[in-house]
C-alpha positions as a printed NumPy array, in Angstrom:
array([[  94.768,    4.045, -125.213],
       [  94.056,    4.607, -121.656],
       [  94.694,    2.501, -118.505],
       [  93.049,    2.518, -115.346],
       [  95.222,    3.06 , -112.052],
       [  93.521,    0.206, -110.173],
       [  93.282,   -2.295, -113.196],
       [  96.313,   -4.353, -111.655],
       [  94.727,   -4.67 , -108.347],
       [  94.024,   -8.538, -108.232],
       [  92.351,   -8.145, -104.869],
       [  89.227,   -6.79 , -107.025],
       [  89.923,   -9.771, -109.676],
       [  86.314,  -11.666, -109.432],
       [  84.152,  -13.44 , -111.899],
       [  84.69 ,  -15.182, -115.554],
       [  85.351,  -11.49 , -117.087],
       [  88.393,  -10.808, -114.389],
       [  90.086,  -13.954, -113.781],
       [  92.783,  -14.125, -111.153],
       [  95.367,  -15.252, -113.906],
       [  94.908,  -12.137, -115.764],
       [  97.122,   -9.11 , -115.414],
       [  94.64 ,   -6.279, -115.868],
       [  90.995,   -5.704, -115.464],
       [  88.488,   -3.208, -115.361],
       [  87.245,   -3.488, -111.463],
       [  89.067,   -1.994, -108.883],
       [  87.94 ,   -1.121, -105.502],
       [  84.861,    0.358, -104.541],
       [  84.566,    4.089, -104.271],
       [  80.604,    4.1  , -103.239],
       [  78.726,    2.379, -100.333],
       [  75.62 ,    2.805,  -98.629],
       [  77.591,    3.979,  -95.395],
       [  78.693,    7.04 ,  -97.438],
       [  75.659,    7.942,  -99.481],
       [  72.116,    6.988,  -99.068],
       [  72.311,    7.264, -102.942],
       [  74.13 ,    4.168, -103.001],
       [  72.33 ,    0.577, -102.601],
       [  75.166,   -1.666, -102.429],
       [  79.212,   -0.915, -102.967],
       [  80.441,    0.209, -106.314],
       [  83.139,    1.617, -108.385],
       [  81.913,    5.105, -109.745],
       [  84.936,    7.122, -109.25 ],
       [  88.114,    6.449, -112.073],
       [  91.553,    7.742, -112.657],
       [  92.466,    7.195, -116.103],
       [  96.51 ,    7.861, -117.826],
       [  97.677,    7.39 , -121.231],
       [  99.155,    3.883, -121.698],
       [ 101.97 ,    5.612, -123.553],
       [ 103.279,    8.388, -121.111],
       [ 102.824,    6.027, -117.627],
       [ 103.617,    3.08 , -116.387],
       [ 103.704,    1.124, -112.986],
       [ 100.261,    2.196, -112.115],
       [  98.734,    1.54 , -108.538],
       [  95.918,    3.1  , -106.49 ],
       [  93.708,    2.581, -103.145],
       [  90.584,    3.977, -102.249],
       [  90.547,    5.344,  -98.772],
       [  87.754,    5.128,  -96.177],
       [  84.712,    7.965,  -96.828],
       [  84.361,   10.191,  -93.998],
       [  80.306,   10.329,  -93.182],
       [  79.182,   13.812,  -93.639],
       [  82.196,   15.005,  -95.807],
       [  81.402,   13.315,  -99.488],
       [  79.602,   10.361, -100.709],
       [  82.616,    9.05 , -102.276],
       [  85.932,    7.502, -101.112],
       [  88.943,    9.358, -101.585],
       [  90.854,    7.415, -104.777],
       [  94.516,    8.065, -105.071],
       [  96.642,    7.07 , -107.539],
       [ 100.315,    6.938, -108.666],
       [ 102.65 ,    6.053, -111.773],
       [ 105.966,    6.588, -113.121],
       [ 106.207,    8.69 , -115.974],
       [ 107.915,    7.583, -119.067],
       [ 108.743,   10.377, -121.307]])
């Protein structure tokens, strides 16, 4: 079983499927937007970092702003504690 590094970021819990009262949601911050890529019509989540529930805890992430002309994606950074 895998977890998404930003599945606990309540700032992006929206709608019926991702209530603010939940602990986890497979949503997350957008990693693509029209300002970065002409192939994207609206902001969306297209990049993921997945880690095992068995080995990692305290997952966190952040999506940095894109740099036009450098990449058509935002940089997605993730961190977690390793629990052997």
